[in-house]
Steps between C-alpha positions, in 0.01 A plus 500: 500500500400752765161572343432128453584425865285789616208370300535150654510653849182698436316196370595274788492743794204728428139406584274485197260760637770765538710458187401830341552702817832331580628560151439867559692484825192537723507278813171343621485739796463795261221321314320440828557860608358633173176305547424661838277803550654842535429510873682171558788610278522824695494316831783271396711772334446754778581238762840443342560872453390598849705213645811633326425857608431386856824302507703795376321742734539266795869455427563873472297576811665227705846610385425859598359388833807282562733789428301733723494239777878465483543877506263538792678225691835664428374838620360354823818305568719802423297718736531237773875463455561877487353535848739231624809620314477872581779477767713310249471783253611758757799288598610449138462871437734582786766225484453339153489151657311293755631446848535143636222571744266606218582186304427287805160664539418440131607135532268457797217675316514289184556181700156526657256248349246756376776679308694193387192329354384806310838659417757217460771735360586863564777725366593859570672666202715808508476742204821356348335152475689368803307271736515663845294229666342168397343200664745307278828587669711413195359806318590764763764740380493377139420716202284377211347629179208716613159339423240706318287513813793648695548772238132592514496499881803733514291750303242494780230254380398158624576223247376140487650228281514124497839349583753473219669169592789575263611809697841459665374575852251212463734249335753562780258361758344243261153652510258280302154635597342808344389757754341840466787746544384828650745790487414774751706819536639566850501874567674729741248623758589868493553564127321208333811414299522138380804354679435129433256257344337209682443189286235270649443152358136418568354151468258498205273213611259726686523762226427244230199372688362851534562561130323172417195607698492837324540331161220256579268785590598688182445198275164432666381855444613498136341161432172602662483829312585327172226241554240767572604695190484189284155402626366852449632515146364152427147603599519801269646304211252216544212739451667646193576153367132413496430807287791421268377145448162635395665732252731235361235360266431847369869553439522173310219613274674831444824316432332303224366822356845658528645203313258557215587870495869411508453278198330785316783732599755254363310489172488879486868520588585265217289707265671817617843343454413387148356843422817662634715279277283581200515868587876484516512330163262755357705790637808350340324474165359849546851634563629330189204644306573851622862457401393380154256792464774748591748332266267463203328838541677799657850354467457444125357848448778665701753297304346620175516861628870453577559380143336819370772707666741416217274642221450808719874545533558455126208721392612773257188709495250632747222292345698178549573591864133583567392168349751306712395688816133429432577131456699488824235700693213285374687180584581618853139614555377158399753333730393725788135411445578130513707542819214693664251237390709224657556701821130587528405134494745422783456791741210547739370838615526587871235281666647472851247740655194382299224266616346225286242713316754776439748254346231374258399857415864591428540209253172583325589869469837423341343244264233746388759772439723262302231333287228767481236245609256497792498253788209440735598443866294321765717561812473284807487798735792359698744726681702197612871565550700245304871426468680614183527146361119464483450849359761425233320177412166686474659770286656248259179296480283799403769626262528162325123451485437844345788454253347173380154657483635788291709282271259214441161672550580849377433644846123437477315446825809514723388442860692457827312336788641486853343314795632420848312218679642474850865416440457407132578746221324439164614717208361472146583674169242436226426625147219469242696472179621233260779288649762292330429182696594368837821322412629784295428756768668304770812426305558845350646770731407866469717779382647554846664159499309378809239265352231295668743213558732714712201660673374153594833416664492828694147433633570136589818600688266690737272198539231629260344371179467652150238404241450614141152428365384563143124530471247605240563860405808560710759370746572520873824491701436418868736496802410358842738566792464392864629783717498292822783301653715804576525613138399855595788511750753501218 
């Protein structure tokens, strides 16, 4: 029901020209934005970004300026009041209270218009949070919870806070306007000891107007600087955008070429995956073959030798014991030969430190020593350093090719050709003898159990190709391997 309703909504509410984009969740504004040049996109995006940055910067600057303005005003007011209240501090230091005459003078002072308009309320706090004097007579002599500004002023610093209308000293006189409360320490003249704290309530209208002017100046400076920065960056980006537009067509052509290369890579990747699967299957069959060879060969011979232990134990004469020992020794020698033959076909000599030509020479030398035949080598003259997986593949290829040449051609005309063209390795093993036929040669593995079929899977897993060609008077096994694409980094 939900999907059906959603489909009806899309059909009835969406314009026909924007169905595809809207289905993907792209509003028309994004489509329009994507069709603009890079310089226009930059101008629009940077305008939004710089506007946000300017707003944040302006806010932080104006807040800092406002705080500094309030602090400066508090310091100026405190300095002014300290000059007036110095006699009050001396009197409190001596008697601990204000005389009636001193209170009368303070009443006259704060009743003057220039004081009353600027400082509508004034309190004089003793250190125990008792109000010693106030323009609000109902507070005199009462003790309240000490405000934070009073605590700070008793420690010797000037404090400025906005009025907390919930404080008991303000609720008692029904104060409903927020003033700037300035707490100024009143010190004893001779020792500088804080004997009281003067709390001045200053009207914030003038202060707010000054802060507004400072904020306006700050916002103007930030906006002007941001505009200049944006215009400068736009000029630079506009010039770069023209160059990028010229290169866009070239990039599109390269993208098409990259797509073709990507398709080729996908084909090669599929081939490599198939070759890997075939190689895995071949290794499994090779493992089963080795197990069968061990079971049917050495295991049977060793089992037969074990059975000969009974005749040896029951032998009554020296001749019978000698005959049994000879049988056991011959059987074990034969089993050992078969085990060594199987191991020799599986193990590689140490080729880690050899280059390409040295690996080929090592295979040829071992083949000549094992078969008593001669092999002609046409080396490629390459001292290229290759990873072990490629050197192992080369070793197995030459080994398999020479084994086939010896078995099917009697070792006549055995030749190994190596050529490196750029990043392409071409390796060929040929002979000039009678061969058994192409299909037979491909299907039948050599004595080592590797076989051309398994060799083909090994070569194709590295992205190469393997060909077996039977021609007049001989045969040729050829491997082509592309060493590019990071293969040498393995």
